[in-house]
N, C-alpha and C positions, 0 to 999 in steps of 0.2 A: 504493500500500500504506500509506504513512503517513496519507493522508487517511482510509482505512477505519479504521485504529486510532484516529485522533483522533475520528472519528464514533462509534465504539464506546465510547470513554472518555466522550464527551459524554453519550451516552444513559445510561451507567452512573451518571454524576453526577446526571442528572435523576431516575433511579430512586431515588437515595438521599435525595432531598428529601422532606420531609413531604407528605402528601396535600394539605394546604391550599395549600401553595405550588405544587405541581404543577398544581392546579386553577386557581390564580391566573394562572400563566404561560400555560397553554393557553387559558383563557377570555379573558383580556385580549389575548392574542396574536391570537386570531381577531377580536376587536373592533378591534384596531389595523389589521388588514388591511382590514376593511370601512370603518372610519373614514377610512383613507387614501384609498381609492377614492372615498368620498363627498366628501372635500376636493378631490381632483383634479377631480372633475366640477363642484364649486361654485366653487373658487378660480380654476380654469383657470391655475394657476401651480404648477408642480411643486416648486420649492424651498420656497415658502411652505407647501404641503401637507405635504411631508416633514418640515420643521423643526417645524411646529406639532404634527404627530402624534407625532413622536419625543419631544417634551417633555410633551405632555398624557398620553400613554399611561402612562409611569411615575408621573405624578401621580395618575392614576386607580387604579393598583395600590396606591399608598401610601394614598390616601383610602379605598379599600375595605377595606384592612387595618385602618385606624383604625376604620372602622365595625364591623368584626367584633370588635375589642377592646372597643368601647363596648357592643355587644350582650351580650358575655360578662360585662362588669363590672356591667351593670344587672340581672343575674339574671333575664333575661326568660324563660329556659327554651328549649325547642325548639318551642313552639307560638305561632302568631300570635294574639294577643288584640287587641281594639280599642285598648288602650293601646299595645301594642308596634307595631301597625300605624301609629298616628299618629307614634310615635317614628321609625319607619323612613322615613316620608314627609318629616318635618321634617329629619332628619339627611341624607337623600339630597339634599334641596333645598339644604341648606347646603353639602354637599360638591360638588354640581354648580356652585354659585356660585363656589367656589374654583377648580375646573377651568376655568370660563369666564374668570375673572380672569387665570389663567396664560396661556391662549391669547390673550386680548385684549391682555395686556401684551406678549407676544412680537410680535404684529402691529403694535402701536403703536410699539415700539422700532425695529422693522425698517421701519416706514413702509408696511406692507402693509394693504390694505383689501380686503374681499370685494366683488367687482364687483356693482353694481346692488343692494346691500343698504344699508339705512339703518342708522344707529348702533343704533337700538332692535332691529332684526332681528339685528344682529351679536351682541347680548347675549342676547336672549330665545330665539332658535331654538337656539343651542348649549346654553343652559341647560336648555331642555326636553328636548333630546336626551340630555344627561348625566343628568338626573333619571330619565328612563325607564331608562337603562342601569344606574344605581346602584340603583334600585328593583328591577329584575330581578335584579341581583346579590344584593340583600338577601333577596328571596324565595327564590332558590336556596340561599342560606346557611341559612335556616331550614328549607327542605325537606330539605337534606342532614343538618342536625342532627336533624330528626325521624326521618329514615330510619335514621341511625346509632343513635339512641336505641331505635328499634323493633327494629333488628337486635341490639343489645346485650341488650335485654330478652328477645328470642327465644333468644339464646345462653345467657343466664342461666337461662331456663326449661328449655332443653335440658340444661344442665349439672346443674340440680337434678333433673330427671327421670332422667338417666343415673346420678346418684349414688344416687337412691332405688332404681332398678332394680338397681344394683350391690350395694347393701346387701341388697336382697331376694334376689338370686341367691346371695349369700354365705350368707344364712339357709337358702335351699333346699338348698345343697350341704352344709350342716351337719346337715340333717335325716336322720340315719341311722334307718332303721326299727327301733324298739326291739324289736318282736316278732321281726324277723329276727335281730338280734344275740342276743337271749335264746335263741331256738331253736338258733342255730348253736353258741353256747357250751355249751348243754345237750347238744347232740348230741356235741360233742367230749368232754364229761365222761363220757357213756355209753359211748363207744367206747374210752376210754383203757385200761381194764382188759382187755377181751376182744380188742379190735382196735387195738392201739397204732399200727400203721402207718397205718391208715385215719384214726385221730384226728389223727396228725401231718400227713397230707396235707390234711385238712379245716382244720386250724389254719393251715397255710401259705396255703391259698386265702383264708381269712378275713383273714389279715394282708395279703395282696396287695390284697384288696378295700378294706380300710381305708386302706392306703397310697395307693391310687388316689383314694379319696374325699378324703383330706386334701390330696393334691397338687393336686387340682382347685381348692382354695381359693386357691392362688397362681398356678396356670396356667389361665387361662380358655380358652386355645386350645391344643390338642394335636393330634398326628397321629391318623389313624384307627386305626393299629396300637396306639397307646397306649390309646385309648378302648376298643378291642376287648379288650385284655389285662385291663382292669378288668371287662368283661363276663364274660370267661372265668373270672376268679377268683370272681365272684359266682355264676355258674352251677355252678362246681365245688363251692362250699359247698352249694348247693341240691341238687345231685345226690347229695352225701354224705348229706343229710337224707332225700331221698325215694327214693333208690336207683333201681330199674328203673321206678318210676312216672314218672320224668322223663327224657325223651330230648331232647338238644339238638344243634344243628348251627349252627356259626358259620362263614360263608364271606366272605372279603374278597378282591376282585379285586386282582391284583398292582399295577395302576395306581392303585388307591385307597388303598393302605396308607400312603403318605407324604403324602396330602392332609391339609389341616388341617380340624378340626371343633371346635365348641364342646365343652369338656370336660363330662363327666357329662350330655350331652344324650340319649344313647341309654339310659342306665341306667334312668331312670324307666319307659320304655316296656317294657324287658325285665322289670323288676320287676312291672309290671302284667300282663304276659303270664304270669308264673309265679304271681302271686297269684290272678288271676281266671280262669285257664284251667281247663278241665275235666280232672279227674284220674281219673275212674272207670275208664277203660280205658287209662290212661297219658296223660301230658301231653307233647305235642311242642312244642318252641320252636325256631324257626329264625330266624337272623339272616343277612341277605345285604346286603353293601355293594358297590356297583359305581360306577365312574366313567364319565361320558359327557360329553365336552367339558370344560367348566369346572364341571360339576355333579356332585354326589354323589347317588346313588339308594340309599336304605336301605329294606329291607322286613323287617318283623318279624312272624312268623306264630306263632300258637298255636292249639291245639285248644280249641274252646269256642264261645260265641255272645256277641253284643253284649248281649243282654238279661240273660244270666247275669252278665256283667261289670258292668253297671249296678247290678244287685241287690247284688252283693258290695261294690261301691264305696260304696254308701250307708252301710255300717257300717264300712268299712275306713279305714285311715289311710295316711299316706305322701304321696309327691309326686304330685299329680293331673295330669291332662292339661292343665288350664288353665295350670298353671305351665310345662309344656313349651311351650305356645303363646306364653307371655310371653317365654320365653327365645329362641324362634325370632324373635319380633318384634324383640328387641334385637340378636341376633347376625346375623340375616339379614333386615333390614328390606326388605320388598317383593321379596325374592329367595328365597322358600321356598314350599312347599306341604306340607300335612300332612292326610292322610285316615285315617280309622279305619272299617273296614267289615267286615261279615260275609260269608263266602264258603263255602258248603258245609261247615258244621260247623267253620269256622275263623274266627278274628278276624285281620285283616290291617291292620297300621299301615304306611303308606307315607309316606316323607319324600323330598322333593327339595330339595336345598340348592345354590343357585347362587352361585359365586364364593367368595371368602375370607370367613370369619366376622369380624364386627367384634369388637374387644376390649371387654369390659365395664369 
C-alpha cells in the first residue's frame, strides 16, 4: 500500500512539471535505455556501460536544455531557415563534442577502453552518434514550436470568430421588430377605453415578451419551458391584435420542458410563421417540442406556402432564416438539422438539436 501511494505521488509530481521538462525526461529516458543497451553490446563490460551512460545521459539533458535556451535567445522563431539550420548543425556538433569528452574522460580515468576500437573510433563514432541525437532533438524542438504556434494561432482565430459571433448574436437579440412593437402598443391604446381588461392582458403579454427578449441578452442558454413562455407571450400579443384570425397551439412534451436550448432560437421562426403565413381564412400556428434520447425535435407549422413566404420576405424586415442558421452553427456545431418545406397548404420548419447547446 505505501508503494502504491508513493507511485501515485511520483506520477503527480511528474504531472506538475512543465511540458518541456516532461518531454525532456521521457525523451532522454528512452534514449538512455537504448544507449545503455548499445554500450552493453559494444563494451561487453556492464559496469563501464552503466557508469558511462549514467553520466552522459544527464549531460545530454543539460546540453539540450542549453541548446533550447540558445535557440530562444537568437530569435530564430519557430521555422527552420537555412541560417537556423546551419546554427542547429554547428551547435549540435559542439554539444556532441562535449558529451564525447565527458564519456572519454570517464573511461580514461577508470582505465576503460572499448574493445577492438582505435582511439580515433572511440572519439568519432560516439561523436557522430550524439550529433544525430542532438540534431533530432533540435528538429523536434522546432517542430513542437511550430505546432504550438499553429495551435495558438488557431485558438486565437477561434476566439476572434467566437467573439465576433457573440457580438453578432447580441445584435440579433437586440433587434426587436419595430412594426410589431408599434402595432402592439397601438392596439393597447385602442383597447384601453372600450376594453380595458383586454388592453391590460395585451400589455402584460407585451411586457413578458420584452422581459424574455432582454433576459436573453444575459442568458444565452435557457430551458425549453423558459423559451416557450416567451413564445406564448409573443403569440398572446399577436392574438390580441388579430383576434379569431389567428389560432395557435403550443405543445411541449413533459420530458422536454427542462432540457436546455439556445435562448431566442425559436422566436424568429415563430415570428416568420405569423408574419408570412396566410390569413385569408385564418392563420394557424402550431409549435411542438419533443425529446428523443439526447435530442430535441421542434416542429413549427403555419398555414401558407413557401412561395408566399419568399415574396413577403423580400420586402419584410426582422430576423431572417440565415441568422437562425448562424446561431445553430454556433450553439450546435455539427449537431443540428434544420429544414423548411411546404406540405399541403402548410409551411413546416423542423429542427433537430442534439446534445447540450454551446454557450456563446
